[in-house]
N, C-alpha and C positions, 0 to 999 in steps of 0.2 A: 854574508849569512844567508841561509836558506830561509825561503818564504815560510812564514808562520802557517798559512793556510794549507801549502802543501805538506808540511810536517804533521798538520793536525789530520789530514786525509790519510797520511800514511798510518798514523797511530790508531785511526778508527779501522783501517783495513787490517792491520795486524791483530787488533782486538777480536774482529769478527772470525779472523782464521783461527785464532786462538780458541775461540769458543767451540768451533767446529771440531778442531783436532782433539780438544778435551773431551767433547761428547762422543768422538769415535773412540778414544782411548776407553772411556767408561764402558761403552757398549761392547768393545772386544774384550775388555777385562771380565765383563759378566759372562760373555759366551765362552770364553777360553777355560773358564772354570769346570763348566759342564763337559766341554769337549775333551779336556785332560781326564777327567773322571771316566768318560766313556771309552777312550782309548786304552786307558789302562786297565779297565776292567775287561776289555775285550781280548787282550794279550793272552792271558792264560788259556783261553778256549782255543786261540789259533795255535798256541804251542802244543797243546793236546791233540788238534786236529792233525797237525804235522806227525806227531809221535804215533798215532793211530794209523795213519796212511803208511808209514814206515814199516810198521808191524805187518799190515794186511799184504803189502807188496813183497815182503820178505817171506811170508807164508805162501803166497802164490807162485813165487819163484820165477816170475818173468815170463810164464806162459799164458801171453793175453790173446794172442791173435788166432788161437785155435778155437776159440768159442764165439758162436754166432749169436748177437743181441739184437732185438728191436731198438731201432734208433729213430727217435723223432727230432731231436735237436743235436747239432754238432757236438755240444759239450757232453753228451751222453756216450759218445762213441769213444769209451776210454781205452781200447786198444790202439786206436789211431793216436790218440792224445799223448800216449806213452811210447810212441815208436820214436826212435832214435835215427836220424839221418844226416847226411851232409848238409851243413849250413849254407844255402845259397841265398836265402832272404830271411830277414828279420822283421818281426813286427814290434814296434815300440809302443807301449801306452804309456803316455805323458799325463800326469796329473797336474794341473795348474788351477788357478782361482778364477772366478768370474769378476771380481773387483779389484782394483788398483789399491794404492795407498798402503801397502803392506811391506814397505822397506824394499829389500833385495830379494824378498821370496821368489816371485816369479822370473826375475832376472837369472837367479841361481838355476832354477828349474831349466829354463830355456837354454842357458850356457852348457849345462850337463848334456842335454839332448842333442846339442849340435856337436859336442864333442864325440859322444857316442856314435852319432851318424857318420861323422868324418873317420873315426876309428874302424868302424866295420866296412866303409867304402874304401879304405886303405887296404883291406883284406880282400877286395873284390865281392864283397857281400853286400846285396841289395837291402834297402830299408822300406819298410811301410809304415806309416804313422796313423795312430790312434790317439786323438787328443781331447782331454777333458779340460773344460774351463776356457771361458773366452780369451783370457790373457795369453794363453798358450797358443790359440787359434790365430790371434792377432799378430803375435810376434813371429809365429813359424810359417804363416801363410806364404810370405814373399821368399824367405830363406829357404823354404822346402823346394819351391819351384828353382831357385838358383842351384840348389844341389841335386836336383834331379829325384827328388824323393816325393813319392805319392802319398797324400793324404787321404787314407781310406774313409775314416769316419770321424765325427766330431760330436761331443756331448756337452750341452751347456748346463741343464739343471741338475746333474748328478751330484757335484762336489757340493751344492747347498744344501742338499737332502740325502746324505749317504746311507743306504739301506741295502739289504740283500737282493731285493728285486732289481734295483738298478743295476748293482754290481753283477747280477746274473746276465742281464741284457748285454753289457760290455764284454763279458768274458765270452758269451755265446757268439757274438759278432767276430771275435778274433779267432776262437776256437774252430769256426766255419772255415776260415781260410788256411788254418792249420790241418784240419782233416783233408781239405781239398789238395794240400800239398803246395799252395801258394806261398806259405811261410814255413820255415823250418825251426824257428826259435820265437819264443814270446818272452819279451823283456819289458819290465815294467818301471818307469822312472818316477820317484816319488820323494817325499821326505819323511824322515823317522822322528817324530816328537821326541825330545829329552827332557826339557823343562821349560817354563815360562821365558826363559832367555835364549834358548838354543835349540837347533834342530840340524839334522844332517840330510843331504841329498843323496839319495841311495838308487843303485840299480838292482831290481829283483829279478832274477830268472824265473818266469812260471812255467814253461814248458820247453823243452821236456823235463821232467823231474830229474834235478842233479843228483847224481850219486847217491840215490835214494837207497841202493842196496851195496853201496861201496864197502860200508863197514857193518856186516850183517850180525848185529849183537844178538838177534833172536834166532839165530839159525840153530834148528833142533829143538828149540823150545816152543816158538810161536805155533808150530804145527799142532802140537800136542795140547795147547791151551787154549786155542781160539777154535770156537765152532761156528759156521755160518749157515743161516737160514735165509732163502731157500738154498743158495750157493754163493761161493766166495766171488763169482763173476758178476752176479746180479748186485751183491752188496758192493763190489767197486763201481758199479755203473752208477750207484748213488752216492758214493762217498767221494769220489773224485770231482764230480762236478759241485758238490758242497764245499769240498776243498779249495777248488780254483775259485769259486763264487766269494768264499771267505776270505783268501788272499786279497783279493781286489777291494773287498769291504774293509779289511784292515788297513789297507793302503790309503783309501779315501778318508778313513777316520784319522790315521797319522798325518795326512796333508791338511785336513781341516783344522786340526789342533794347532799344527806348525804355522798356518797361514794366520789365524787368529792371534797367536803369540808374537809373530812377526809384526802383524798390523799394531798391537797393543803396544809393542817397544817402539815402533816407528812414529806412532801418534804421541807417545809420551815424550820421545825426542824433540818432536816438532812443537809440542806444547812449550817445553823448557827452552826451545830456540825462540819462540815467539815471546816469552817473558823476557828474554835477554834482549831482544830487539826493542820491546817496548821501553825497557830501561834506559836503553841507548838513545831511542828517539824523544823520550821524555827529558832526558838532560840536554839534547841537542835543542828541543823546543823551548826549555827554560832559558837557555843562553841565548837563543835568538830573540825571545820575548824581552829578556834583559837588556839586550843590545838595542832592541826597538825603543824601549822605555828611555834608555840613557841618551838615545840619539834624539828623542823627543824632548827631554830636558834640556840637552844641550841647544837645540834650535830654539826653544822658549826663552832659554838665558841670553843666548845671542840676540835674539831680536828686541829683548828687553834692553840690553846695554846698548843697541843700536839706537833705540829710541831716546835713552838717557843722554847719550853722547850726541 
């Protein structure tokens, strides 16, 4: 039989673990409610932003490069951002978390990233990485070197505090390489929050804008209904950076909600497993204790019988 002291130590260890996992579950549950509300509230704005951009680009009719604009940041150079060219290099923006203990959340993101890298490399297309979150950095640092992929930039504090300012910093860094022609496509790998129990890992193409005019529902209508002040090109110079920033911001919100939901589920399962283990250890402890008591009684009786005999 197992030593009583060892079993008791294991019980205390599992009890301590259970307290931690239960506390983490409660914290994640409290945060995920707020994150869920935020991400659902932001989706209508994102959809309307996409619809508005579609209408504006349909109205302009694809004539972007003939207009000269003053540009301070790469993200404002919208004619370059809308250029379509042969894809020789892709910029992948990966969104992971800074903390672990979130089930398979980060593993799923890393797995999708590696698959995407290999798929592009099989087509002879180079890949450059931009990584948000410590877990993604740790998991891909060695793998990227093995695959011959360059990590251009990393961001640690953004996922814990999603906002438009941080999103703008990220997209401007990536847009700079796009405008310079060092990358020909920008793809984002994130998770889309569904509910408290599930999320989906997705690839979002950010640039170039895919088939924005493929189905021109507004042809002949938008031009007569939309008026631009001071002119359409200056408006696009403001709208496209806003659109790109909002896409990254929406992705960060989706990722944060997914991470918290995954952590809550993982900690709930860990707490449940700890309870099952405690039950098993308690039974084992009681059996060992009963065996020890029985053994002591047998020894006492045997000693008494020996003295009488």
